[in-house]
N, C-alpha and C positions, 0 to 999 in steps of 0.2 A: 880597178873596175869592179864594181859591186852591183850586182843585180838585186834590186829592192822593190818589191812589188807589193808592199803592204797597203798601197792606196787602192789596189784592186779589191781590197776586202778579202784577201786569202793570204796564207802563210807564204813568206817570202820564197820565191822560186817556183812557184806553182805554174807558171807560164808554160805552155807546151804540153802539159800533162793531157793524155788522151781521154782520162775520165776524171771526173770532179774530186777534189780532195776529199778524203773520207771524213765524214762528220764526227767520227770519233777519235780523230787524230792519227798521226803515222804510228806505224808498229815499231820501225828502228830508224835510228839515225847512223849513217856510215860516214867516216871521213875518208875523203878521196884525194889523191894527188894526180897532177898532170905532169909528167917529167919527160925530158929530152933535150936535145940541143936547140938553141936558138934557131928560128927561121924555119922549124918543122910544121908550123901551123897549130900549135897547142892552144893558144888564146882563141884561134878561130874555130876550133873543135869545141871548146867550151861555150862559145857564143852560139855555134850552130845547134848544140845540144839544147842550151836554155831558150834562146830566142826563135829557133826555128829558120834562121837566115844567115847568110854569109856576111862576116865582117868585112867590109871594103877597106876601111881605113885602119887597118890593124899595123901597130907598131910593136917593136920588141918589148916584152914585159920588164918592167923595172922593178926588182924584187919579187913580190908575190901579188897575185890578183886572186879574187875570191868570186864563187857563184854557189848558188844552191838551187835544187830542184827536187820535188817529190815524185817519184815513179812507182807504178804497181808492177809488183814482181810476183807472178803467182798467186795474186789475191792478197798479198801484203803490201802496205804502203811503207816505202822506205825514203826517207829524207837524206839525199846526198849533199854533204857539205864539200865543196871542191876547191882545192887550193892549186892554182895554176902558177907554177914556178918559172923563175927566168932562167934561161938557157945559157946565158953567157957565164964564163968562168969567174968573172969578178964578183957576181952575186952568189956564187956557190957557198960561202960561208954563211950568207944570210938565209937563203932558202933552206939549207940542210936543218936548221932548226925546226921547220915545218913538217919534217918527216916523222917526228916523233908521234906515235900512236894513230898512224894511218892504217885503215883496214884494207884499201884498195888503191891501186894506182893504174893510170894508162901511161904506158912507156912509149913515146912517139918517135918515130924517125920519118924522114922525107924520102919516098921511094926514087926520087930524082936526084938524090945526093949521098954518095957512097960514105962521105965523111960523117954524116949523121947516124948512118947504120953502124959504122965502126965505133962510134962513142957509146953504143948500148950496153956493153959489159960494164964500164964505168958507172953508168947510171944504175944499172941493175944492181951492182954491188953496194952503192950507196943506199939504195932503197931497203935492201935486205939487212943491211948492217945498222941503219939509223932509224928504221921504221919497225920492223919486225921480220923474223924469219918466216912468219906465217902470212905475211901480206900477200893479198890476191892481186896479180899482176896481169894485165892484157897488153901485149904488143900490138901497136897500131902503126902500120905502114901508111902514112897519110899522103894526100895528093894523088889519089888513085886517078884523078881525072887528067893527070899529066902522064898517062901511061906511055906515051911515044917518047917521052924523055928519061924513061925509066933506067937507073943504074943498079938497082936491087931487084932481083927477081923473086917472085912470090915463093918459090920452092926454097930458095936460100934462107929467106926470113922465116918460113915455115920450120924448116930444120932448126934454125936458132931458137926458136920458141920451143920447139919439142925437147931439144937438149937442156933448156933451162927451165922446163916445167912451167912454160907460159901459155896462156891462151893467146890466139892471133887472128887479127882481121886487118884488111886493107881498108882504109877509109878515105872520105873525101869531105873536107869541111866546105868545100865549095857547093857540091851538089847535095851534101847531106847523107850520102851512101854509108851506111854502117855505122853513123855517128852514134845514133841512140842505142843501137844494138851493142856497141862496145861498152857503154856504161851499164846496160842492162845485164849483159853477160857477166860482168865482173861482180855486180850485185847480186845476181842469182848464185853464183858460186859461193859467195860469202854466206848468203843464206843457207845454202846446202851444208857448209861446214858448220854454222851454228846448230842446225837440226842434227848433225851427226855427233855433236859434241866435240868437234875438234877445234872450235872457237866459242870462247866463253865471253858473252857481253859483260859479265861482271868483272872480268878481270882487267885490272888497271891498265892502260896503254893498249887496249885491244882495237881502239878506233870505232868502238860499236857502243851504242846506247839504246837502251829500250825507249821506244816512244811512249806516248800518253796511253795509247790503246793497248800495248803489250803490259805496262805496268798495271793497268787496271785488270787484266786478267790475272796477273801474277799475285795481286792483292785480293782478289775475289775470285778464285777458280770456280767455286761452286756456282756462284752467280753466273759466270761467263758460260758455263756448261749448260745451265738451266735457266734461262731467262723467265722472268714471270709473265703472266698473261697480259699484264698491264704495259709490258715495256714494248718498244717498237721492234718488230722483227724484220725490218727492211735492211 
């Protein structure tokens, strides 16, 4: 499944952006993963994030699926390249190759399935071993709309997140609750780490690239700080 929106005259993945794409290009590009057991709603979360609607006919992902979207985080335009990995064990050897160089990840479990929650430790180990120790991960308890069938409490998952230094949200791919917020929170934390110097976009395998706008500022810092009177100030 690939979301390609070039026919709309905008960069691929712009659908659903609350503000128009920056006329100067994006500031950063982040590689994201969506990981977790099969049946947790990973593909539906990605579809809801990009298309702003629920995917009714979702089947288990075979291998890896891809989507992208540009979001505005604190005034910076960030393009997320998101790899949705299959949750079945038979695809693990294939999907693990996509972990390399990921800057952020959504670690997803189903609040109505104790089995998917119990598997989180294995997924977390893979992410930190195969991607990077510095990967920013947000734990997502999906299917919040099925609260009456809950098998995993909010408090239990919150403690797991705290113990493993993860951010945490409960989400609903059906209603859209907290779906965009999960991606935005993860991207915001990556930006904070870049600004603090903890993450270096120029380090190979960081999962972060400078976008066109950031590169222009790096190459012409004086011009970026003092635009001429003839340049557009909008």
